[in-house]
N, C-alpha and C positions, 0 to 999 in steps of 0.2 A: 771619306770626309776627314778633313784635317782635325787634329785635336783642338778642342775648345780651350780658350784661356780661362783661368780662374782669377777672380777678383774679389777682394774684401771691400765692401762698400758700407760706409757709415752714413746713415740717413737720420734726419730729424723724424721723430715718431709720427708726427702729423703727415709728413710726406710719405712715409711708409704706409700708413693707413689709407691715404688717398690712392696710392698705387695698388694696394691690395684690393680696394673696392673696384677700381678700374679693371684690374685683372679678372676679378670675379664676374664682372659684367660682360667681359669679352671671352669668358671661359678659358683663360690662360693662367699659367702659373705666374707667380710674381716675377721670377727670373725671366720668363718669356716676355712679360709685359715691359720690363725694364729694357730688354734688348729691342723690342718693338719701338719703344719711345726713343731710344738712342738712334736706331736706324732712321726713324722718321725725321728726327732733328738733323742728322747728317745729310739726308736728302734735301731738306729745306735749306740747308746752309751750302748746298752744292759741294758737299764733301763725302759723297758716297764712296765706300771702299770699292776698289777694283776687284772684279771677280777673277779668280784664278781658273785655269783650264780644268783643274780638279773639281771645281764647283759645278761644272757643266756636265760631268760624267754621270750617266745614270747607272744605278746598281744593276748588276746582272742577275 
């Protein structure tokens, strides 16, 4: 798996709390919930990232 990028993100406290509640409801970490929301937004905008051949490899 390729190394994941790190990102510092500043959020309004109310937005953070809403994401935290959503993450808890979906049994995800806040980080995973933010990535889920971003991927969903990219898909809806027709801007999904291209998958690399490495993404399709299964672990041995």
